[in-house]
N, C-alpha and C positions, 0 to 999 in steps of 0.2 A: 729074513731074520738077521743075517749077518750085517746088513745096513743098520738095523735098529740097534744091534749090539755095539757097533762102532760109534753110533751117536750117543748111546748111554755111556760108553767109555769117555767120550768127549765131555759129557756133562760132569762125570766124576772128576776128570782132570781139571776142568775149569773151576768146579766147586772147591777142590782142594787148594787151588791157586789163590782164589779170591775170598774164600771163607764160605761155608755152607749156607748161611742165612741171607746172603746178598741177592740170590736169585731163587725164585720159586720155580723149581724144575717140573716139567711135564713128566708124569709117570709113564714108564715104558708102555703100559697097556693103552695109553691115550695118545701115543705118537701117531700123527695122521697128517694128511694134506687137506686143509680145509678149503672147500670149493666155494661155499657160500654160508653165511650165518644170517638168520632171520628169525623173527618171532612168528610162530604159527598161532593164528587167532582162534581157529575152531576146526572141527572135524572136516567141514567142507573144504577148507583151505588145505588141510593135510591130504585129502583125497586128490585135490588139484595138483599138489606137489608130487604125489606118487605117480599120477598119470603123466605128468610132465617129464619126470625122470625116466619112465619107461620109454617115452618117445625119444629122449636124448640118447639113451644107451643103445637102442635097437640098431642103428646103423654103424655103431662103433665096434672096434675089436680091441682085445687086450694089447697093450703096448709097453715097451721097456722104458723105464725112467731112471736116469742117473741122479743120485744125490751128490751134488758137487758144491763144495764151498760153505763157508760159515759167514754169517752177516748179522748185523744188529740194526735195530730201528730205534730212534732216529739216527743214531751214530754209535760207533764203538766207544766214544768218550762219554756217552750218556745213554747207555743201553736199556731201553724199556722192554724190548723184545730181543731175544737171541734165537736165531733160526738157521736151519740148513736150507740151501737153495736147490732148485731143480735145474737140469740141463735145459737149454733153450727150446728144444723141440717139445719136450714135455710141458714146459711152461706155456708154450703157444697153444697146445691142445687144451690145457686147463683154462687158459684165458678165454678161448672160444666157448668152452662149456659154461664158464662163469657169465660171459656176456649173454648167452642164450637164456640162462636162468634169470638174469636181471631183466631181460626184455619180457619174458613170460610173467614174472612176478609183478612187474610194473603194471601189466594189464589188469591185475586184480588189486591194485592199490598199494603195493609194497614198493617204496622208492628204492632205486639202486643206491648202492653204497657210493658216496661221493669220492671216496679215496680210490686211487688206482689199485686194481687187483694185482697181487703179487703172490703166486703160488709158493708155498714154503712148508717146511716141516718145523713146527714150533718146538723149541727145546726148553725155553724158559722165559720168565718175565722178571725183569729187574724189580726188586722190592723198593730199593732206594738207589737210583742210578747216580746220585751225587757222589763225586769222588771215585766212581768206579770206571776204570779205563780198560777196555778189552781190545784195544788197538793191536797190541802185539799178538794176541791169540787169534784175532780175525785175520791179520796179515799172514800168520803162519798157516792158517787153514783155508785161505781164500780159494784155492784151486784144488783142494784135497778131494779125491773121489772117495766118498764114504761107502759107496756100493750102488748096485743096481737092483731094481725091483720091477716086477711085472704089475702094472696097474690093470686089474681085471674087473673091478667093480666100483660102484659108487654106493656109499653107505649113508643112509639117512639116520642121523643121530638125534637123540633128545639130550640136550645139555641142561643140567641143573646144578645148582650149588647148594650143598647141605653142610651146615656148620662151617662155612667158609672153604669147603673143599669141593672142587669141580668133579662132577660125575657125568659119564657119557653112557647112554643106553642105546643099543642098536634097535631102531624101529623097523627098518627094512634094508635089504641088500639088493642092488640092481646090477646084474651081471652084464658087462658090455657084450653087445650082440644078441641079447635075449629080449623078448617082447613081454616079459613078465618080471615079477619080483618075488622074493622069498621072505 
């Protein structure tokens, strides 16, 4: 929780500095590390994904992850995405999980994302990055430790947009080291 609070403080500070409307901020309840985004076509596919996640989490155990540094994509001088990064060990574990998900989903016709996977905690999306320069902010927070968290589960979310506002609903929670889901 302390990590999330520090990240929300950062959102507030950046928002005050550049103006509230320049970035659409992720609501605190939606702060997460996204492992994979894909469209579920039907109930059979959803069942496949659930079973796949059970297999993925069973041999794993909870691990510590540090949230370190602030970054932008594609760059601080044209920020479409503003995010916090993970330490290299956590990023490696997340990368391996993402790769296994890609491989399994490809077997049922879901093509892998052509972009390289970058585990991150999304903080906001630039509404209009023209003329917005976050270089100084990114430089100042490049190596800041925002906190540590224990990664103990993978959550399967349903993401919808209603009236232009993103909503996330938890479908299932897969606890690392368990052979079932809740």
